[in-house]
N, C-alpha and C positions, 0 to 999 in steps of 0.2 A: 418593433412592430413587423408582425409575419405580413407575406402576400395578400392573407385571407383579410386582415385587418387592412389592408390597403383598398381591398375590392368591396368592402363595406363602409367603408368612409368617403366614397361618392360612387351612390347607384346608377347615378348619371354614365359616368365616367367607364363603370365595368357593363353598363348598358351598350357602351360605342365597342371599348374593348373587345367583350366578347362579341358580340357582331362582326366587328372586324377581322378578329384576329382567328376565329374559329376554333382555339385551341381548344375552348372549355364545353364547347360541344361536340368534345368528338367521343365515340364511342356510346352516345346515348341513342339506346333502344327507340324501335317505332320507326315509320316510314313519314312522318307527317311532318311541315316545315319547321327550318329551324327557326327558333324566336328567341330573344330577349323580352324580360318583362320587369318591369317596378311598378309595384304598389301594395297596397294594404292586403295581409290575410283575411278574410272573410269568413273561411269552415272550413273542416277537416272532413278525413274520408279519403286520403289521399290530403290536398291542400288546394283551396280556391283561392286564387288571383286575377283579377281582374275579368273576373266570370267565369274564367277556364280551371276546370278542374285538374291538376298533374298530379300523375302517378307519381309517388317518388321512393317505391323499392329501386336500391339502388343508387339516390342520387346521393352526392355529396353533399354535407350540409356544413355551414360553416355559422359557427354563433358566438359576435365578439373576439371574431379571430381567434375564435380556439375549433376543432373539430367537434359536432353536436347531433346530433338528433331531433327528429320531429319533434317530441313530446317537449320539447324544450321552447320551441313555438308557441305564440298565443295569436288570439284573434286580435288582428290590429296592426301586430306585425308589418313595420313594411320592409318587406325585401326583395332580392332581384332571383328571380328565376333564370335559367338558362336551360334551355330544351326543344323540345319540339312541337306543336299543334296539329293536333287532326283536323282530316279535313271538314268536319261538323260543327269547327271553331270554339267549343264547349269541351273539349278532354284533351289533356298533351301527356308527356311524358318531361318529368325535371332531370337535368343531369346536373345540376350543380343549384343551390336553395341558399342564398345568403345573409344573413341581419345581421346588421350591427346598430344599435341605440345610439339617437343623434347627441344626448346627453345622458352621463350618468353621475350622483352626485346626491348633497346633502338640499332640501329645500330651505332657502332662506325666508322667503315669501311668499304669502297664499293671500289671494283678493278678490275676495269672490263677488263684487258687484258687478269687474270688470272680465270676471273668470279668467284669472290669470294666477300664474306662481311663478319663482324663481328660484332657477339652479344654476350654478356656475356662470353666475353674469347673463345668464341665458331667459329671456321671456315665452312662457307656452303658456300658448293659449288653449283653454278646452273648450269643444265645440260640441254639439249634440252626436257627432260621430266618433267621438272620444272614448273608448273602451276603458273600462277601468279592471284593475286584478280582481277577483273575486273575495281577497282579504280585505279590501277598500270597504269602508262602512260609514258613513253609506255610501253608497258606488255614482259620488259625482267631486265636486272639487272640494265640498265640505269635509271629504274622507280623508283628505291628503292635511298636514299638519306641518307645521314650521319645525325643522329639525329631521324630517322624516328621508328616508334614503331611497330614490326612484330611481330609473331608467326611464326617457320617452322616446319614443319614435313617432316618427312625423316627418312633415313637411315644414318647409322655411315658405315662408311669407317676404313679401315686398319690403315689411317693413321689419324685418329682421328676426320676427318671431318666426318659434316653433309650433306649428301648429300641430296639436299631439293626435296623433291616431288612435297608439298606446299608451297608458302610463302602468309600470310595474314598481311592485311595493316591495324594495331589496328588504332581507333582513337585517342586513348589516352594512354599514359605509365599507367600500370597497375600493378598487384603482377607482380613480376621479376619469371621467371622460367626456371630450367635447369634440364635436365634427362642426363646421362652419369654416366663413372667409378671414382669412389673415387678413389685418386692419393696422393700422399706424406702428407700422414694422419699423423697428431699431435695430440696426445690425452693430451698433457699438454698445447697444446695453444689451442686446440680445433680448429684446421682449417683442411683442406684438399684443394684438388684441383679436377677439373674437367675441362682435357684440361689445358689452361691458366688461367683458372675462379678460383680466391683466395676465399673459403668459411670459414667464420667464423662461427661456430657453439655453440658458450659459451652460447647463451641465449638460447638455444633449445635442448633436448632431443631428439636424434635418435630413429626412431623407428625403430626396428633391430637393429644388428649386426654387427655398422661400421667397415671395414676394408680395406686395400688397395683391388685393384678390385672388391669391392661390387660395383654392383649398385646402382644407389640414382636417388631420385628425390627430386628436394631442392626449395621451394619458399623463397623468401625474398621481404624487403620493399625499402631497401636503400643499402648505402654501408660507410664502418667506414674510419678514414683516411686511413686510408695504403691502401686502397683502396679494400678490402676484400667485397664481399657481406653478409650482414646479414643475417643470414638464420633465418626466423620464420615457417620452419618448414623443418626435414629431413626424408626420407621417403626410406630405403633400402627392397628392395626387395629381398622376401623370396627364400631361395632354395626349389625346389619343384622336384618332377619326374613323368615322367609320366608312365600312366599304358601302359601293355605292349597291342601289337594291338592296341591300340588307335586311331584315324586319327587324322592327320592335315597336313595345306597346309601353306605354310610361303612364301614370296615374300620379298627378303633381298640383302645384299651382302656378297660377300664371305671375312669374315677378316683373315683366316686363310689355308691355303691350301697345304695337302701333297700330294694328286693324285685327281683323278676326282671319288675315292672310296669312298674320305675320309676327309673332310674339314667340314668349320663353319661356319655361319650365323651368326654372332651375338650375340654369345653365344652359338650356338645351336649346336652339333654334328649331323654332317649328313652320312650317308654313301649310298653309292649305292650299287647291286650287280647286276648279270649276268640278273635279269629280269627288270631291270631299264629302261624306255625308255627315250633314248635322244633326244630332240631338240635344238639344239645350236645354229641354225641362224647364220652361219659364224663363230661364236664367239670362241674361245677356254677357257675353264673354268681354272680360277686360282686366284689366291687375287686378290680382288676388282671387279669382274664379278658380275655384277648383277643378281639372278637368282628367279624362283621361281619351289618351289619343294613341291611335293605332297606326302603321306606314309603314315608309320606307324609305331608307336614307337616300338624299342624292349625292353629287360628284363634290358637292361641299359640305358636304357632313349634318344638313338639315335634315330633322324628319317632315319628311311631306306628310301629309296626314291622309289616309284614308277612310276616317273615320274617326269623329271628334264628339264623346260625350259631356256636357257640363254637368257635374255634381253639385248641387248648388246645397248648402247647407239650410240646417232647416232650427228651429229652436222649437218645434212640439212637443210633448211629451202626452202618454197614456200609461199609469200602471196599475194593474190588478188583475182582477181572474177572466183567463178565458171562457167568455161567455157561447162562441159558437166558432166553429171552423168549417165556412159556407162552401170556399172553393179552391184549391190547388194555389199557393201563396199569399191566402187572407186569413184572416181571423178577425174576431170582434172582441172587442175590451169595452168595457163602459158605453157599449151601444156605440162605439167609435171602430169603423171598419177601419183594417190597418193591412195595407198591402204591403208586400215583400217583392226585391227582384235578385238575379244570381250578385249582386253587390252590395246587399243588407248584411251586415255582420251578425253573425249566430252563436250566440254565448247561451252556457248554461253554468249558472252559479246557483242551481237549487243543491239540495241532499245527493240527486243522481250523478251532477257532473259529467255528464253524458260527455264523449268524443270518442267519435264524431258525432256533431248534434245536428240535427236538420229539421226542418218544417215537421215531417210527418213523423215527429218525435213528440209532438205536441198532443195534449187531449183538454178538451175541456174540462177548467175545474185548473189549470195549472196557471200559477201566479205570472206576470210577466210584466216586462216594459218594454216600452218600444219607442225611440225616439227618431226624428227625422222633419221631413218639412208636410205641411199641409197641403191636400190633393184638390181633385175638384168632389164638389157636395162633402167638404170638413172630413176627408178621410186624411187619413195620415200613411205616407209613405217613408217607411222605413229604414232609417240607416241603420240604426241597431237594435238588436231585438233580443232580449234577455230575459231566461227562464230562472224566476228566483225565489227563494224561502215564500212560504204563502205569508201573509199578512192581511190583518182585518181592515187597514187601511188601501184605499184607492186616490191615485191622483189625476191630476190633468192639466196641462201647460200649452196654452195660447195666446193671442193677441187676444182679448179680453173685447167684446163687444156686449151689446143689449143689455146696460149694465144700469140697475136702478138701483135702488139703495138695498133692498135685501138680495138680490140677483144678479148674475152675469152670466154670459154663454162663455164654452172655452172649446171647440174643437165639437161644435156643435148643440154639447150636452150643458142642461139648464144647473149652474151651480147656485145652491140655497145657502145663504149665510143665516147665524141665529145670534143669540145674547152670547151666546157661548164660544162663537168663531172668535182667534186669533189673528188680530193682521200685523202684518210685519213689512219693511221697508228693502229695496235692492241691499241696502246695507245691512240687513236684519234687524233692525232696530225696531221698538214696537212702534206700530199706530195705531189711530183710534180709529173708528168702522169710516167715520167724515172723512179723515184724511185719506183713507183706503181710498173710498168708492172715488175720491175729487181725481184720486191720480189715477187709477183704474183704467177709464176708456181706452182703448185703442194702444194699451201696455200689456209686453207680456208678464202672464199670472198666475204663480204657479197653486193648485188646490189639491188640499187635502182633504178626506171626508171617505164619510158610510156613504157606497150606493144604495138608492132607494126610488126603486122604478126605475123612469128616463132619468135621474137626477141624483146630483151629486150631494149630497149633506155636508157643508164644510165643517171641520174644525179647525181650519187655521186656510190661510189665503196671503200668499207673500207678493208683492210687485217684485219680480225677476229683471225688468229692464225695459229697453222703452220699444 
């Protein structure tokens, strides 16, 4: 493995190393403040990460350990950007952009009710903010089948799951790759585990000191008779420290929590103080909360947060024709007001495939899907907004309220059923109308059908979860 792969296998390590060493920011043009940021790509036209648009002309771009281009990156990819941010806090210049998938291999299991799949022994959790390739049909977990080759980019949670930010469908199985924490190291048998994956490293010499708890990147080409991944390379992330007062921005998931003033984001110690500005968006900080933190490092290597924003996951969805574009950053679909912000992931999977794709490219009559959390007045605060190919059906997903024997409410819209409506449970098994309506109150329901005035005439309705 080359140094580029070493960098991508630990975004946080690169965050600290680049802040401390300074060698990666050398030669960056512009007069902004040097910064390193780890986060998911939300759009292009340059590259948008953590609410900042970074110009990438002249930037060094690394893709899975190899030199690459911006065209190889996708919305949802988690990247590390080393560069500068201008005084407006909204624009900057990238000197280096690095991407590496957390796991790449063949899908062994898909569990639709739990929204999880398993790749190389790693459990991948799909959420409302997960972006799928345009070639994935349908564009949800049901579009991923056992045996498919995929690469997943995301953030680890406290359960050892990989919370997917983007799932790439690969054309064919290639090099197997996994990033994670080494466990159950056996130096006699030359094996260790990354979650449920057993790794046999007897044919290689790890780069760095391998120990239980080490963050490692592993590549392999096949499996032994015992089912162990036969490693062709093992890279151990180096222990690095940040230079005091250097700047950092990180998006991630809290994996250890002592208090609002003391917690960990995937191995990075974060503290807050009286000067920290909190934007919680209705969430409570704790283990497995997703957050974005900006601040500076102290003499102990802790990131002292100047700002902290909670990024709560939502399970609401609306898919249909854009009825209106009433104001900048908002649109109306099925009577639902959809709001966006700088962190909304924007993707164009229509026949136009625009890149860059901006809200200003939307037109009344376009068919879109918005996923996110419910806001005030049954609005939908979009985490993901995708323009899709036209479809005669529209869809809603939300916690069901006002449930009667023939109607229910999703996202403030009345859903009307008929004798033709087909019902199913969270496992996809058919339900009778009586069974469905007995389970629906205060559960997540997805309904599809035909818009009619301010209602949706449902041809299908499914219990999606609690």
